[in-house]
Residue, then its C-alpha position, 0 to 999 in steps of 0.5 A: m558599572l565601574k565608577p569614573v575613578m576606577l575607569r580612569t586607574c584601569l586605563l592608567i594601568s593599561f597604558l603603562f603596560t603598553f608603555v613598558v613593553g614598548y608596544a604601540l601607543d594606541p590601544l586600538y590593536a592588540a599585540y598578539t603572542a606567536a600563538g595568537a599570530r598563528n591563529a589569526a592567520q588561520q582565521i584569514a585562511k578560513s574567512k571570506n572577504n569581508t571587513k573582519k578579514v580586513n581587520l585580521l590582516i591589519n592586526l596581523g601585519y602589526y604583529h609582524l611590525s611590532k616584533p622586536g629586532e626589526y628583521k627585514s622578513d618581518l617588515d616584508s611580511a607586515e607590508k604584505m598583510f597591509s597591502q592585501a588589507l588595502l586591496l580588499s578594503k577598496r574591493l569592498n569599498y571599506k573606507a576605514g579599512a583603507v585608511n587604516s591600511k594606509i596609516h600601518m604603511g606610513i608606520l612601516a616606512y618610518e620603521r624602514s627609516r623612510k621618515e619623509e615618505a612616512t610623513a607624506i603617508l600619514v598627512k595624506t591619511a589625516a586628510e582622507s580621514k577628515k573627508a570621510g568623517l572618520l575623527e578617530l583615524e584622523g586622530r591616530s594619524w596626527f598621533q603617529l606623526a607626533l611619535m616621529y618628531e621632537g620638540a614643538r612639532r610633536l606637541a603641535y601634533m600631539t594636540r591635534a590628536v587630542v582634538y580629533y579623539t575628543a570629537a570621536k568621544s574615544t575616552d580611552k584613547l583620548y586618556t592614554l593620549e592626554l598622558h602622553l601630552q602631559a609627559a611630553k610637556k613635563h619631560g621632554e619635548y624641550r629635552f632639558l640639558t640633553y641635546f646630543p647627539g641632535n635628535f630633536y626637533l630643530n627650529l631655526t627661528e628660535i635663534a633670535t629669540i634664544r639669544k634675546t632671552l639669554r641677555t635677560l636671564k641670571p646664571d642658572v640652569t635655565k640659562l644653561d639649558l638655553m646655551l646648549r640648545l643654542s649650541a645644538i641648533y648651530v651644530y645640527r642645522p643644515g650645511e657645515e659652514k665655519i661661522h655656524l661651528d664657530s658659533a656652536n663652539y662659542y656657546a658650548s664654551e659659555a655653557k660649560v663655564l656656567a655649568e662649572q660656576i653653578r656646579n651642574k655636572t649634567g650640563r657640563e657633560e652635555a657641553l663636553l658632548m657638544f664640543s665632540a659633536i662639533s669636532l666630528e662636524r670638522k672631521q677632527v676625531k681626536p678631540a672628540i675621543q679625548i673627551l671620553k676620559e671626562l665623561n661619566n659611564a652613561n655619557k661615555y656609552r652615548l659618545e661611544d655609540f655616536l662615534s661607531r655610527w659616525y665611523y659607519n657613515e664614513g666607511n660606507f660612503g667614504m673613499v675606498e682606501s680609507r674605508r678599512s680604517y673607518l670599519d676598525s674603528m667603528k668596531y672598536h668603538g662599537e664594542r666599547a659601546l656594548h661594553m659600556a651598556r652592559l655596565l649600565k645594565d640598559k637593555d635598550a642601549v645593549f640592543k642598539a650596540m648590538n645592531v651597530l655591530l651587526g651593521h659593521a659586520d654586514l658592511y665588512s662582509r660585503t666590502y672585504i668578502t675575502e678577508n675572513p668576514e665571518k670573524n665579526y659574526l663569531y665575535i657577536l655570537k659570543q656576546t649573545i646572552p639567551g632571551e636578548f637580541p640577537s639570538k644564537e639561532y639568528m646569528y648562526i643564520l647569518l653565518c649560514e647566509l654569508f657562506l651561501n653567498k660565497g658558494d661555500f656549501y660545506n660551511a654554510l651546512s655546518y652553520a645551519q646544522l648549528a642553527e637547528k640544534a639551537i632551536g628552542k622554545n623562544t625561537t620564533s617561527r620565522d627563524i625556524s622557517i629560514i633554517n628549515g628553508h636553508l637546509s633544504d636549499i643546501y642539501d639540494q645544492i650538494g646532492n643529498t636529495s633525501k635530506s633536502v626532500y625531508y625539509w621541503s615536506k616538513m614545511i609543505r605538510e603545514p602550510k598554515k603553520y609557516a604561512s605568516d613567515i614564508y611564501i610557501y610556494s617558494i618551497i614547493f617550487s623547489y620540491a617541484n624541481y625535484l619532482r620533474k627530475t624524478i617522476g617527470a613533468q607530467k606527474t609534476l603538473a598533476y601534483i601542482t594542479q592538485k596543490n592549487i586546489d587544496s592550498p591556493p596561493a594567497n598572494n602575489y608572491d606565491r601566485g609568481w612561484y605557481h605560475l613559475i612551476l607551471a612554466d617549468c613543467y610546460k618547458d619540459l613537455n615541449q609546450f612552448e607557448r604555455s611555458e612562455t604565457n606562464y613565465l610572463e604571468a609570473i614575471k608580471l606578478r613579480e613586478l607587481i610586488q616590486k621584487d627582484p625578477f632575476t630567477y623569472y627572466y633567467n629561466l624565460a631566457d633558458l626557454y628561448i634558447k631551447y627553441h633557438k629564439y636567441d634574440q628574445a633569449a638575449s633580451a630576457l637574459n639582460v633584464a635578469k642581469k639588470t634586476s638582480t641585486d645578488m647572483g650566487a656562484t651557481y646562478l653566475a656560472s649558468f648565467y654566462a654559459m647561456q650568454s655564451k650560447i647567445d653570443s655564439a649563435s649570433g656569431n660574436i665568437g669572441l664574446a662567446y669565448g669570454s662568457l665561456q671563460k667567466s662561466k668556467k671560472w664560476s664553475d671552477s669556484i664551486y668545484n674548488v669549494s666542493k673539492e675542499r669540502h670532499t677533501q675535508e671529508l676524506e681527511f676526516q675518513y683517513e683520520t677515523q681509519k687510522k684511529e681504527a687501525t691503531l687500536k686494532l694494532r694495540e689490541e694485537n699487541i695486548r694479545y701478544l704481551n698476554q701470551g708472554a706474561e702467561l709463559l712467563r708465569n709458567n717459568v716462574r712456577i718451574q723455578h719456584s719448585k726447584l727453589n723449594e727443593a733447594m731450599l729444603l735441603a739447605q734450610n738448616k744452614a740458611v736459617d742462621l745466615i739468614l738471621k745474621e743477614k737480617d740483623i746486619s741489615l736492621l742495624n745498618q738502616n737504623a745507622k742510616i736513619q740516624g745519619i739522615k736525622l742528624q743532617q736534617a737537624e744540622q741544616g734546619k739550625k743553619v737555616t734558622i740562624a741564617f733567617i734570624v741574621l737576614m731579618g736582623i739586617i733587614i730590620i736594621l736597614l729599615y730602621r735606618q731608612y726610616w730614620f733618614k726619611q724622618r730627618s729629612s721630612k723635618v728639614i724640607l718642612q722647615k724649609n717649606d714654612q720659611l718659604q711660605q713666610l718669605l712669600a707672604d712677607k713679599s706679597w705683603l711688602l708689595k701690597e703695602m708699597h703700592h698702597r702707599v704709592k696710591n696714597n701719595l698720588q692721591t695726596v698729590m691730586s688733593l694738592l692739585e685740587s686745592q691749588s686749582a681754586y686759585l687758578e683760571d683758564d690754561a693754568l686750571s686746565a693744565i692742573k686738570n690734565g695733570q690730575n687725570r694723569i695722575f689718576a691713571m697712574s694711582l688707579i694702577h696701584q689701587r687695582l695692584y694692592q686690591s688683588d691677589e695678583v701683585k704683578t699684572i693688571n686686568m686691562n678690561l676692568y682698569i679701562h672701565d674704571l679710567v673711563s668711568y672717572l673721565r666721564e664723571s670728571f667731564n660731566l658728559n650727561n650721556i651726550i657723547q657715548i664711549k664704547i669699550e671693546v677689550e679682550p680680557i688681557e693682563f698686562e704687567v705694570a711696565e705696559a699698563v701704566p703707559l697704556g693707561l696715560i696714552i688712553n687718558e690723553v686721547i680720551t681727554n683730548s677727544l672729549k675736549y676738542a673733537f665735539g662742539p658744545n652739545e653736539k653728540g658723538v661716539i668714542s670707542i676704545t678697542l684692545n685685541h690679541l692679534p695673531e703672532h702675539e701682537y696686541q693692538l689698542i685702537m681709540k677713534d671718535n666720529g668728531k671733527g678730526l685733526p687739522r688738514h696739515f697735522d704732522l706727528e713729527t712736528v707737533a708741539t702740543l704736550g699731550l701728543k708729545l707725551i703719547k708719543g713718548l710713551a709709545i716709544q717707551i713700551d717699544a710700540t707702533l703709533q699710528i694716527e689717522s683723520d678720516h670722519g673723526t680721529k683714530i689712534t692705533v698703538s700696537s706691539n708684539n713685545w707686551k708681556n701679558q697673561e691671557t684668561p680663557n674666557a670669551m671676549t667681553l663686550a660692554h657699552t656705556g651710554 
């Protein structure tokens, strides 16, 4: 017995292993290897119809479902296995098997990106499991649902799964699930600081809660996370309303500012990514692309990947005329994403980037089929790495299928052969099956029967080996067509009957092909009723599995034409046309030929002629492809023969040259003999002459050698002198340049020091001036304060008003000498300070509320002083005259920056308002005269309204200001 600690340790290791290999999240099903899958397929073939066979079918289906790459054929194989398991479970009344099959169908739907369908299936299986008392399967249903969602929804589903696994006493699964639950709570289902590109659980009810919480938080990483989450909710909520995107932009801006304030790089880059998402929602691509420059490599990959997918969606569903540029942009960003993924050494990211490029290649080939569509597949082929997706053989298969669809059998064959050569120990049985199938089909199309028979026989001899990857009777169908042409329909019928006994069809797919073979044989044997019956049975089986029955209806139409049943033939041909998703050139040629016969029999000569023309067009296209291939073969043969003829000619020339050389050698021998005789006769006389000539020759050679050495020495000397002189000049010039640079640097440094000192002195003088002005104004205020002790009523009120005006001016000078900026005043801070002074001066005790809504604008002193005096006068008048004793009221101050450089100051109250016959032009009070005069001084427009209170508006587009990039500051003073 294992101790509890050891048991939990083993379970943890098991969980980590399954997590690392990326397979299932529940240890209920073992991950087969390819050999294990073949073994399971053999057991299924041998097993009787029982519960064991159901579990084997589900396990084998799960093997296909969990294979890397998301191949369509793998998903089709998984669907086939789960369907068979479900049918067999219902026949055996095996409830656990039926529910289990449906759970896996839900997982399959999710793998095919049908999330809503998957959710509906799994919710239904959870209910069925509960009704049947299958607690463990109910837990699995909720667990699979949890894996499909993020956020609170995932946590809720996981919690339910824990409850049912606990009730089922499934300790191993429960422990694994609890680990997932802890990881979800700790890491991620709030997706801390990571919300781009929106793959999280979206809950619109969070908006109010988050906004309320933000008001209470200090500026830290928690507040940053909530700002990013709120921005993401506004971006990814349904619809693309401007107000939502503006809100998203506002919170992203706030998050960026906060991230920079607390120096959080992750949060800052996430905010930048949110800006890019907002731009793309607004169909503005350039701002999103510019953001790439500010991101690290990991986030560059995220944005490049998102851009490529965005362009894919726009190019797939957008206007045709703009689709080309979108596809080109998708490819560019897809390639950039792949490059970044390779730099990051992230295999998952590489896998995703490759899938995006494959999607682009597929869409491009379907949209621009005549414009060299294979170039995109060839680019991906160059990027493949052994052991990673996609493999070389898989890419060759895609290229082969591309040319097959175009009817270009020559290029299709070359890529199929390359795929066959690329087969290695890691090649899947599925890929091997597809390669053999394509080779057999291509050889059959180009008339190389012996080759096609070789590949057909290769697969038919080992049906169990390929049973989990292909429908073997589709291969037998092609082979049977060959047999009907060679040995006749009767012998073919006997062959297929025996094959049915030895290896009966295992599913509706194969049964459909089986009946199609019988129908074709009976058609050749002129047994109409049997042929029609089998065609209809094949069609019924094909429709039962919801697959394209084009070939079946096509052959049925041919049968009806043979027996002059043209109405039925037309009906069958129309159904064939409607159900076909992709007819190749060969089928199209035959299709229109059949349509021409039907139209001709019906008396529609014009339609018959049109169909015949279409048939001829497609036949010509096939002929042209074949002709091109034949031309290429002839050119190759011609080049080969030409090379052989050239080699033969060269051999002849060599032979003739050898004969000439032999003749020359004979002549040389004869001449040698003659020379020897002459030399013997003149030997004595020639010896002295030869010796003299040798001496002269040696002397001449020595003289030449000495001359050459002298010339070389002279040239070396000149080169050395020239080099020394050149180096001296260069050194002098460099030193001169260095000296000038040093002198210039000293002068510049002196000037810079002087300028810095002047700037510092100027700044100090300005601050000192403002300080002295402020002190002088404070002195005046103190004098007025001391004088007010001896005054009463109107005189005292005038003194108070004067004090307020002087304080408004002194506050500006106080702000200037306390700030580093000595030219401009922050109006937001200034107005808050001024209002605070007035509140204290009038002792309001919260009876009257003053609301301030001021954008962070900075004005120069020339504008700030008059505006401060205006605000002082207006607020003082409102506090004194707008409200009765102990009467509550609200005064608001608003300073906004309007379009076209216009600024507007609005001050209003909800008090008594102005007298009925009030006229600004004839007013005699000092305060209003002062307001009017100050408005004229700063070139502003003054407007006074009285409706449920008083509203005074001062606006101008001539004020000089300096705006900060922050958002509006809204403050309430109660």
